[in-house]
C-alpha positions as a Python dict, from the first residue, in 0.01 Angstrom:
ca = {
    (1, 'M'): (0, 0, 0),
    (2, 'T'): (139, 339, -100),
    (3, 'A'): (39, 684, 12),
    (4, 'V'): (47, 957, -253),
    (5, 'M'): (-49, 1321, -259),
    (6, 'V'): (-313, 1435, -505),
    (7, 'P'): (-379, 1803, -573),
    (8, 'A'): (-734, 1930, -544),
    (9, 'R'): (-847, 2270, -418),
    (10, 'G'): (-659, 2189, -103),
    (11, 'R'): (-449, 1873, -90),
    (12, 'L'): (-585, 1524, -72),
    (13, 'Q'): (-398, 1226, 67),
    (14, 'I'): (-492, 897, -95),
    (15, 'E'): (-393, 544, -11),
    (16, 'T'): (-344, 340, -326),
    (17, 'M'): (-425, -28, -305),
    (18, 'V'): (-381, -278, -588),
    (19, 'T'): (-664, -526, -568),
    (20, 'G'): (-647, -896, -637),
    (21, 'R'): (-543, -1053, -963),
    (22, 'T'): (-652, -776, -1198),
    (23, 'G'): (-434, -504, -1055),
    (24, 'L'): (-727, -264, -1054),
    (25, 'T'): (-618, 48, -871),
    (26, 'M'): (-848, 134, -586),
    (27, 'L'): (-812, 479, -433),
    (28, 'R'): (-920, 498, -70),
    (29, 'L'): (-976, 827, 106),
    (30, 'A'): (-725, 893, 388),
    (31, 'S'): (-799, 1257, 459),
    (32, 'E'): (-976, 1527, 262),
    (33, 'R'): (-972, 1902, 296),
    (34, 'S'): (-1206, 1997, 15),
    (35, 'E'): (-1516, 1868, -161),
    (36, 'P'): (-1621, 1598, 91),
    (37, 'G'): (-1744, 1270, -51),
    (38, 'K'): (-1551, 1297, -377),
    (39, 'V'): (-1252, 1087, -467),
    (40, 'P'): (-1025, 1056, -770),
    (41, 'V'): (-1052, 733, -969),
    (42, 'A'): (-774, 553, -1157),
    (43, 'V'): (-979, 269, -1301),
    (44, 'F'): (-848, 320, -1654),
    (45, 'R'): (-509, 153, -1600),
    (46, 'P'): (-593, -219, -1605),
    (47, 'F'): (-827, -172, -1901),
    (48, 'F'): (-562, 12, -2100),
    (49, 'L'): (-305, -256, -2014),
    (50, 'A'): (-550, -530, -2115),
    (51, 'G'): (-615, -348, -2444),
    (52, 'I'): (-241, -329, -2514),
    (53, 'A'): (-194, -698, -2427),
    (54, 'T'): (-478, -792, -2662),
    (55, 'L'): (-339, -575, -2941),
    (56, 'L'): (11, -725, -2925),
    (57, 'T'): (-111, -1088, -2915),
    (58, 'V'): (-442, -1199, -3066),
    (59, 'G'): (-494, -854, -3218),
    (60, 'C'): (-222, -707, -3436),
    (61, 'L'): (22, -999, -3409),
    (62, 'L'): (-243, -1251, -3516),
    (63, 'G'): (-359, -1012, -3788),
    (64, 'A'): (-4, -972, -3920),
    (65, 'L'): (46, -1348, -3928),
    (66, 'A'): (-286, -1402, -4103),
    (67, 'L'): (-204, -1130, -4359),
    (68, 'H'): (136, -1293, -4422),
    (69, 'G'): (-40, -1627, -4481),
    (70, 'I'): (-294, -1466, -4716),
    (71, 'A'): (-11, -1296, -4907),
    (72, 'R'): (179, -1623, -4947),
    (73, 'Q'): (-131, -1799, -5079),
    (74, 'G'): (-229, -1504, -5297),
    (75, 'S'): (-595, -1522, -5192),
    (76, 'Y'): (-819, -1334, -4948),
    (77, 'T'): (-1049, -1633, -4919),
    (78, 'A'): (-787, -1891, -4817),
    (79, 'T'): (-994, -2107, -4582),
    (80, 'A'): (-697, -2207, -4366),
    (81, 'W'): (-666, -1849, -4242),
    (82, 'T'): (-1037, -1767, -4216),
    (83, 'P'): (-1080, -1861, -3846),
    (84, 'Y'): (-781, -1651, -3747),
    (85, 'V'): (-901, -1352, -3946),
    (86, 'L'): (-1237, -1379, -3766),
    (87, 'A'): (-1069, -1419, -3425),
    (88, 'H'): (-851, -1119, -3505),
    (89, 'A'): (-1158, -907, -3591),
    (90, 'N'): (-1331, -1006, -3266),
    (91, 'S'): (-1027, -931, -3051),
    (92, 'Q'): (-971, -595, -3216),
    (93, 'L'): (-1335, -493, -3166),
    (94, 'Y'): (-1386, -617, -2810),
    (95, 'G'): (-1027, -615, -2685),
    (96, 'W'): (-825, -337, -2847),
    (97, 'V'): (-1121, -99, -2888),
    (98, 'G'): (-1349, -244, -2619),
    (99, 'F'): (-1101, -235, -2332),
    (100, 'F'): (-1005, 125, -2408),
    (101, 'V'): (-1370, 231, -2438),
    (102, 'M'): (-1451, 63, -2105),
    (103, 'G'): (-1153, 212, -1925),
    (104, 'F'): (-1207, 561, -2065),
    (105, 'T'): (-1583, 556, -2006),
    (106, 'L'): (-1557, 438, -1645),
    (107, 'Q'): (-1277, 689, -1584),
    (108, 'Q'): (-1479, 981, -1716),
    (109, 'H'): (-1789, 897, -1513),
    (110, 'G'): (-1589, 882, -1190),
    (111, 'A'): (-1722, 777, -852),
    (112, 'S'): (-1789, 912, -506),
    (113, 'A'): (-1599, 784, -202),
    (114, 'R'): (-1906, 580, -106),
    (115, 'S'): (-1952, 418, -447),
    (116, 'L'): (-1583, 351, -519),
    (117, 'P'): (-1573, -8, -380),
    (118, 'S'): (-1876, -99, -594),
    (119, 'L'): (-1722, 69, -899),
    (120, 'T'): (-1401, -129, -851),
    (121, 'R'): (-1577, -462, -796),
    (122, 'L'): (-1795, -427, -1106),
    (123, 'A'): (-1499, -305, -1310),
    (124, 'N'): (-1317, -625, -1215),
    (125, 'W'): (-1610, -824, -1351),
    (126, 'C'): (-1610, -620, -1674),
    (127, 'L'): (-1242, -686, -1724),
    (128, 'W'): (-1250, -1061, -1664),
    (129, 'L'): (-1574, -1125, -1854),
    (130, 'M'): (-1442, -947, -2162),
    (131, 'A'): (-1102, -1116, -2138),
    (132, 'G'): (-1270, -1455, -2105),
    (133, 'G'): (-1485, -1391, -2409),
    (134, 'I'): (-1185, -1295, -2623),
    (135, 'V'): (-983, -1602, -2520),
    (136, 'L'): (-1276, -1836, -2582),
    (137, 'R'): (-1335, -1685, -2926),
    (138, 'F'): (-971, -1743, -3020),
    (139, 'A'): (-1024, -2113, -2946),
    (140, 'A'): (-1379, -2133, -3083),
    (141, 'E'): (-1315, -2004, -3436),
    (142, 'P'): (-1083, -2284, -3561),
    (143, 'L'): (-1262, -2553, -3359),
    (144, 'A'): (-1607, -2455, -3489),
    (145, 'Q'): (-1482, -2443, -3847),
    (146, 'A'): (-1338, -2793, -3813),
    (147, 'D'): (-1648, -2942, -3643),
    (148, 'P'): (-1948, -2710, -3604),
    (149, 'S'): (-2167, -2975, -3439),
    (150, 'R'): (-1926, -3008, -3146),
    (151, 'W'): (-1786, -2658, -3098),
    (152, 'V'): (-2040, -2392, -3199),
    (153, 'W'): (-2145, -2368, -2834),
    (154, 'L'): (-1797, -2238, -2746),
    (155, 'G'): (-1838, -1940, -2977),
    (156, 'V'): (-2183, -1871, -2834),
    (157, 'A'): (-2032, -1886, -2484),
    (158, 'S'): (-1766, -1632, -2583),
    (159, 'S'): (-2036, -1398, -2717),
    (160, 'T'): (-2235, -1439, -2396),
    (161, 'L'): (-1937, -1338, -2183),
    (162, 'Q'): (-1882, -1029, -2397),
    (163, 'I'): (-2249, -933, -2370),
    (164, 'A'): (-2226, -974, -1992),
    (165, 'A'): (-1914, -753, -1984),
    (166, 'I'): (-2090, -471, -2171),
    (167, 'G'): (-2400, -505, -1954),
    (168, 'T'): (-2187, -491, -1639),
    (169, 'M'): (-2019, -172, -1761),
    (170, 'V'): (-2355, -7, -1821),
    (171, 'L'): (-2476, -121, -1477),
    (172, 'N'): (-2158, 15, -1321),
    (173, 'I'): (-2209, 359, -1475),
    (174, 'A'): (-2580, 369, -1381),
    (175, 'K'): (-2511, 261, -1024),
    (176, 'N'): (-2185, 437, -938),
    (177, 'R'): (-2146, 743, -1158),
    (178, 'D'): (-2035, 1055, -972),
    (179, 'P'): (-2349, 1276, -1001),
    (180, 'S'): (-2141, 1592, -975),
    (181, 'R'): (-1964, 1520, -1304),
    (182, 'P'): (-2108, 1744, -1577),
    (183, 'S'): (-2260, 1588, -1887),
    (184, 'S'): (-2084, 1632, -2220),
    (185, 'G'): (-2364, 1831, -2389),
    (186, 'W'): (-2427, 1759, -2756),
    (187, 'P'): (-2128, 1517, -2789),
    (188, 'L'): (-2324, 1286, -2556),
    (189, 'L'): (-2552, 1214, -2853),
    (190, 'F'): (-2261, 1044, -3031),
    (191, 'V'): (-2156, 847, -2724),
    (192, 'T'): (-2509, 725, -2650),
    (193, 'T'): (-2561, 621, -3012),
    (194, 'S'): (-2227, 440, -3008),
    (195, 'L'): (-2315, 240, -2697),
    (196, 'L'): (-2653, 147, -2848),
    (197, 'F'): (-2478, 14, -3157),
    (198, 'W'): (-2234, -179, -2938),
    (199, 'A'): (-2522, -339, -2749),
    (200, 'V'): (-2698, -434, -3073),
    (201, 'V'): (-2393, -590, -3241),
    (202, 'A'): (-2301, -773, -2920),
    (203, 'L'): (-2652, -917, -2883),
    (204, 'A'): (-2647, -1023, -3248),
    (205, 'D'): (-2305, -1189, -3217),
    (206, 'P'): (-2418, -1534, -3090),
    (207, 'F'): (-2658, -1567, -3386),
    (208, 'V'): (-2390, -1446, -3626),
    (209, 'F'): (-2146, -1705, -3493),
    (210, 'V'): (-2400, -1984, -3540),
    (211, 'G'): (-2480, -1866, -3892),
    (212, 'T'): (-2113, -1844, -3981),
    (213, 'H'): (-2039, -2199, -3862),
    (214, 'Q'): (-2316, -2414, -4008),
    (215, 'A'): (-2274, -2782, -4091),
    (216, 'D'): (-2344, -2696, -4456),
    (217, 'T'): (-2038, -2499, -4571),
    (218, 'S'): (-2224, -2342, -4862),
    (219, 'A'): (-2491, -2214, -4623),
    (220, 'S'): (-2220, -2057, -4404),
    (221, 'I'): (-2063, -1886, -4704),
    (222, 'A'): (-2402, -1751, -4815),
    (223, 'F'): (-2472, -1623, -4461),
    (224, 'V'): (-2136, -1442, -4444),
    (225, 'A'): (-2181, -1294, -4791),
    (226, 'R'): (-2520, -1151, -4696),
    (227, 'W'): (-2454, -1026, -4344),
    (228, 'A'): (-2080, -960, -4301),
    (229, 'T'): (-2087, -618, -4468),
    (230, 'P'): (-2376, -463, -4268),
    (231, 'L'): (-2238, -620, -3950),
    (232, 'R'): (-1893, -468, -4000),
    (233, 'E'): (-2052, -131, -4082),
    (234, 'A'): (-2251, -143, -3757),
    (235, 'Q'): (-1943, -243, -3558),
    (236, 'F'): (-1683, -3, -3689),
    (237, 'L'): (-1894, 286, -3823),
    (238, 'G'): (-2185, 262, -3578),
    (239, 'F'): (-2008, 170, -3254),
    (240, 'V'): (-1643, 269, -3288),
    (241, 'A'): (-1634, 570, -3522),
    (242, 'T'): (-1936, 730, -3354),
    (243, 'M'): (-1767, 689, -3014),
    (244, 'V'): (-1452, 850, -3156),
    (245, 'F'): (-1653, 1150, -3276),
    (246, 'G'): (-1818, 1191, -2936),
    (247, 'V'): (-1489, 1171, -2744),
    (248, 'A'): (-1323, 1408, -2991),
    (249, 'A'): (-1600, 1669, -2964),
    (250, 'S'): (-1585, 1649, -2585),
    (251, 'K'): (-1210, 1625, -2523),
    (252, 'F'): (-1031, 1792, -2815),
    (253, 'P'): (-1119, 2143, -2692),
    (254, 'G'): (-921, 2231, -2382),
    (255, 'C'): (-785, 1886, -2301),
    (256, 'L'): (-602, 1817, -2627),
    (257, 'G'): (-520, 2168, -2741),
    (258, 'F'): (-775, 2222, -3018),
    (259, 'R'): (-1032, 2499, -3045),
    (260, 'E'): (-1391, 2461, -2928),
    (261, 'A'): (-1594, 2222, -3143),
    (262, 'K'): (-1869, 2383, -3350),
    (263, 'R'): (-2206, 2247, -3243),
    (264, 'T'): (-2399, 2309, -3568),
    (265, 'W'): (-2137, 2135, -3783),
    (266, 'G'): (-2117, 1853, -3530),
    (267, 'L'): (-2490, 1790, -3539),
    (268, 'L'): (-2491, 1807, -3920),
    (269, 'G'): (-2209, 1551, -3914),
    (270, 'Y'): (-2409, 1327, -3682),
    (271, 'G'): (-2715, 1336, -3906),
    (272, 'A'): (-2517, 1269, -4224),
    (273, 'W'): (-2315, 990, -4061),
    (274, 'I'): (-2615, 803, -3920),
    (275, 'L'): (-2813, 844, -4243),
    (276, 'G'): (-2514, 720, -4444),
    (277, 'L'): (-2472, 423, -4213),
    (278, 'A'): (-2841, 330, -4244),
    (279, 'L'): (-2826, 357, -4624),
    (280, 'R'): (-2503, 159, -4635),
    (281, 'M'): (-2643, -129, -4427),
    (282, 'T'): (-2985, -153, -4593),
    (283, 'G'): (-2837, -80, -4935),
    (284, 'W'): (-2604, -378, -4913),
    (285, 'I'): (-2893, -614, -4835),
    (286, 'A'): (-3085, -480, -5136),
    (287, 'Y'): (-2775, -508, -5355),
    (288, 'F'): (-2708, -865, -5240),
    (289, 'N'): (-3071, -972, -5284),
    (290, 'A'): (-3056, -840, -5640),
    (291, 'G'): (-2763, -1070, -5709),
    (292, 'L'): (-2509, -783, -5715),
    (293, 'T'): (-2642, -682, -6055),
    (294, 'P'): (-2524, -348, -6201),
    (295, 'G'): (-2743, -57, -6096),
    (296, 'S'): (-2887, -229, -5787),
    (297, 'D'): (-2623, -72, -5562),
    (298, 'T'): (-2750, 288, -5577),
    (299, 'V'): (-2861, 305, -5211),
    (300, 'F'): (-2540, 138, -5096),
    (301, 'R'): (-2325, 391, -5286),
    (302, 'L'): (-2541, 682, -5166),
    (303, 'G'): (-2464, 568, -4812),
    (304, 'A'): (-2091, 608, -4880),
    (305, 'A'): (-2153, 965, -5001),
    (306, 'F'): (-2338, 1060, -4682),
    (307, 'L'): (-2069, 898, -4467),
    (308, 'G'): (-1810, 1107, -4648),
    (309, 'L'): (-2020, 1418, -4591),
    (310, 'G'): (-2049, 1330, -4223),
    (311, 'A'): (-1672, 1290, -4195),
    (312, 'V'): (-1611, 1631, -4355),
    (313, 'C'): (-1866, 1796, -4124),
    (314, 'M'): (-1695, 1645, -3818),
    (315, 'I'): (-1352, 1763, -3933),
    (316, 'V'): (-1490, 2116, -3979),
    (317, 'S'): (-1662, 2098, -3640),
    (318, 'L'): (-1351, 1981, -3457),
    (319, 'G'): (-1097, 2195, -3643),
    (320, 'V'): (-863, 1900, -3616),
    (321, 'L'): (-667, 1992, -3930),
    (322, 'E'): (-635, 2358, -3828),
    (323, 'P'): (-339, 2503, -3631),
    (324, 'V'): (-358, 2396, -3265),
    (325, 'L'): (-383, 2626, -2965),
    (326, 'R'): (-133, 2427, -2757),
    (327, 'P'): (94, 2158, -2908),
    (328, 'N'): (132, 1817, -2745),
    (329, 'A'): (262, 1473, -2838),
    (330, 'S'): (-84, 1324, -2902),
    (331, 'Q'): (-186, 1560, -3179),
    (332, 'K'): (15, 1398, -3460),
    (333, 'F'): (-184, 1076, -3415),
    (334, 'L'): (-515, 1260, -3405),
    (335, 'K'): (-446, 1469, -3715),
    (336, 'A'): (-319, 1169, -3913),
    (337, 'G'): (-621, 968, -3799),
    (338, 'F'): (-866, 1215, -3948),
    (339, 'V'): (-666, 1229, -4272),
    (340, 'W'): (-707, 852, -4293),
    (341, 'L'): (-1081, 894, -4232),
    (342, 'L'): (-1091, 1111, -4545),
    (343, 'V'): (-889, 847, -4732),
    (344, 'A'): (-1139, 578, -4630),
    (345, 'A'): (-1431, 799, -4739),
    (346, 'S'): (-1263, 870, -5074),
    (347, 'L'): (-1195, 503, -5138),
    (348, 'A'): (-1559, 420, -5062),
    (349, 'S'): (-1674, 691, -5305),
    (350, 'F'): (-1461, 548, -5587),
    (351, 'E'): (-1549, 184, -5522),
    (352, 'R'): (-1802, 162, -5806),
    (353, 'L'): (-1544, 299, -6053),
    (354, 'H'): (-1286, 47, -5932),
    (355, 'L'): (-1529, -242, -5974),
    (356, 'S'): (-1623, -130, -6323),
    (357, 'V'): (-1255, -120, -6423),
    (358, 'I'): (-1185, -473, -6298),
    (359, 'G'): (-1522, -602, -6421),
    (360, 'E'): (-1635, -749, -6090),
    (361, 'P'): (-1944, -685, -5870),
    (362, 'F'): (-1741, -708, -5547),
    (363, 'S'): (-1376, -695, -5441),
    (364, 'H'): (-1241, -843, -5118),
    (365, 'A'): (-921, -646, -5175),
    (366, 'Y'): (-1087, -307, -5217),
    (367, 'T'): (-1329, -360, -4927),
    (368, 'G'): (-1034, -464, -4709),
    (369, 'A'): (-845, -148, -4808),
    (370, 'I'): (-1138, 73, -4706),
    (371, 'R'): (-1172, -104, -4371),
    (372, 'H'): (-800, -95, -4300),
    (373, 'A'): (-783, 278, -4374),
    (374, 'L'): (-1066, 323, -4125),
    (375, 'T'): (-964, 78, -3851),
    (376, 'V'): (-585, 120, -3840),
    (377, 'G'): (-548, 463, -3998),
    (378, 'F'): (-833, 637, -3816),
    (379, 'I'): (-953, 435, -3517),
    (380, 'S'): (-623, 294, -3391),
    (381, 'Q'): (-446, 629, -3419),
    (382, 'M'): (-724, 791, -3219),
    (383, 'I'): (-670, 531, -2946),
    (384, 'L'): (-294, 591, -2957),
    (385, 'G'): (-334, 967, -2925),
    (386, 'V'): (-613, 984, -2667),
    (387, 'G'): (-475, 685, -2471),
    (388, 'Y'): (-133, 848, -2436),
    (389, 'H'): (-293, 1176, -2329),
    (390, 'V'): (-508, 1009, -2065),
    (391, 'A'): (-212, 810, -1931),
    (392, 'T'): (5, 1120, -1889),
    (393, 'R'): (-270, 1339, -1743),
    (394, 'M'): (-412, 1085, -1502),
    (395, 'T'): (-73, 979, -1368),
    (396, 'G'): (50, 1337, -1348),
    (397, 'S'): (347, 1249, -1569),
    (398, 'A'): (532, 1474, -1810),
    (399, 'E'): (526, 1367, -2173),
    (400, 'I'): (784, 1090, -2213),
    (401, 'G'): (913, 872, -2495),
    (402, 'T'): (866, 1134, -2765),
    (403, 'K'): (1119, 965, -2998),
    (404, 'A'): (942, 630, -2959),
    (405, 'L'): (610, 801, -3030),
    (406, 'W'): (746, 951, -3352),
    (407, 'A'): (877, 607, -3452),
    (408, 'A'): (533, 463, -3383),
    (409, 'W'): (369, 734, -3593),
    (410, 'W'): (596, 681, -3892),
    (411, 'L'): (585, 301, -3884),
    (412, 'L'): (209, 281, -3838),
    (413, 'N'): (135, 527, -4118),
    (414, 'L'): (390, 381, -4359),
    (415, 'G'): (268, 27, -4287),
    (416, 'N'): (-92, 134, -4332),
    (417, 'L'): (-12, 317, -4656),
    (418, 'G'): (160, 5, -4788),
    (419, 'R'): (-126, -220, -4681),
    (420, 'V'): (-402, -5, -4831),
    (421, 'G'): (-216, 67, -5154),
    (422, 'L'): (-95, -288, -5211),
    (423, 'E'): (-434, -434, -5125),
    (424, 'V'): (-598, -229, -5399),
    (425, 'A'): (-309, -317, -5633),
    (426, 'T'): (-370, -692, -5594),
    (427, 'D'): (-687, -650, -5802),
    (428, 'Y'): (-461, -551, -6093),
    (429, 'F'): (-124, -715, -6020),
    (430, 'P'): (-114, -1046, -5829),
    (431, 'A'): (256, -977, -5762),
    (432, 'A'): (143, -710, -5510),
    (433, 'F'): (49, -989, -5268),
    (434, 'A'): (415, -1061, -5187),
    (435, 'P'): (519, -724, -5038),
    (436, 'M'): (175, -677, -4877),
    (437, 'G'): (254, -958, -4634),
    (438, 'A'): (523, -746, -4463),
    (439, 'T'): (303, -442, -4394),
    (440, 'G'): (132, -595, -4093),
    (441, 'F'): (467, -648, -3921),
    (442, 'I'): (570, -287, -3992),
    (443, 'E'): (253, -172, -3817),
    (444, 'L'): (318, -416, -3533),
    (445, 'V'): (666, -274, -3468),
    (446, 'G'): (517, 76, -3459),
    (447, 'L'): (255, -33, -3208),
    (448, 'V'): (522, -196, -2993),
    (449, 'C'): (706, 140, -2983),
    (450, 'W'): (390, 312, -2859),
    (451, 'A'): (309, 32, -2615),
    (452, 'S'): (656, 51, -2459),
    (453, 'V'): (589, 413, -2365),
    (454, 'M'): (238, 340, -2240),
    (455, 'V'): (351, 54, -2016),
    (456, 'R'): (608, 281, -1852),
    (457, 'L'): (325, 519, -1768),
    (458, 'L'): (71, 260, -1659),
    (459, 'L'): (268, 5, -1457),
    (460, 'P'): (399, 208, -1159),
    (461, 'R'): (192, 138, -851),
    (462, 'S'): (204, 494, -721),
    (463, 'V'): (4, 739, -927),
    (464, 'R'): (-78, 1104, -893),
    (465, 'V'): (-424, 1149, -1038),
    (466, 'A'): (-412, 1486, -1205),
    (467, 'A'): (-722, 1545, -1414),
    (468, 'T'): (-1014, 1384, -1591),
    (469, 'C'): (-971, 1537, -1936),
}
């Protein structure tokens, strides 16, 4: 047990206890000279560490290995790698993104001194339920593909654990939120919508797993072809990107050195983004039901246009590409992330032209390039930037590891550029598969550079909780 001093209006002495197996930091009030009943919370640390551990194992490492295997075989539909690609997608959504969303959300809602033990106990449950679901899914994917009749239940069990983790997080916030914390105003609309999408895709996941692992292989393929696209749109555009917009609108001003977000542009962005997402999801079903015939994709393509409009509106609202008010080490990730969002939107807008050139109704390569521009270029860089900021602010640390952060920035962006460009190129030149296999490892090295800095910030047992922004 370690006593540390935390600045408030007066000074606040806190005893820091590390609880049980999870290492969740529990801050217990020792003496307080201002604002009775309130206590700082450092619940973000174990979730951030779990997110990093997931990223560097079943997340990016597994993804890099699967990409290398796909490149060697010269096919995106190589069945030997399919279970690992699916396990990678699950771990990235619920582990890499999910752990950071949980840690950040619980951190921002805070707790009173009275509710802190309950907050910590429920946070422990969130952490272990989600971790259990990710580990089970890693085992379930290859087993269920080999023998669906014996192992589908394992995938359903993993989905159930992840649903329970999300439900426990929501219960924790409802039960233990510090009522004195101000709401986020209009950005709360994005956050609420994001959590609703997360709940929907999580509840759908057991049924999706069953449909993906049917005894009849052709039926499984047909199920994936019909539902994979709208599911991925709901996951990464509905849940993750919408959460990013809400956090950005709330925390970029003041906390991260950008100007105040413009409410009107933000609400226009919200409307365009949600409309585009709805058109994209329903438009794919209509396109698929029409047999992917030319001209039946109008609604689907219109959705891409509205998503692009929504992205532009959010960039104008946030001023993220404008000169900053106060420079800091996180901003390079945030600025690059929104540039990649524009790249993803541009690729989606030109998808019909690309398909007409290659003479195909659908391209695994081009779809993968759009998603990688969004997930690694935009979403992951937002986590890198905001995660580093939270870790320095909440531990009261000065910015450290700036050289490693620059290395991470360069490697991640160069790797992502190679992946996206080469993935599109494989539709024209099969030889592009060979160098594409190395891009995942370039990104992995960059993420290791960032993780090495984050672990130095997160592991020390004594923390000085500085701020909540």
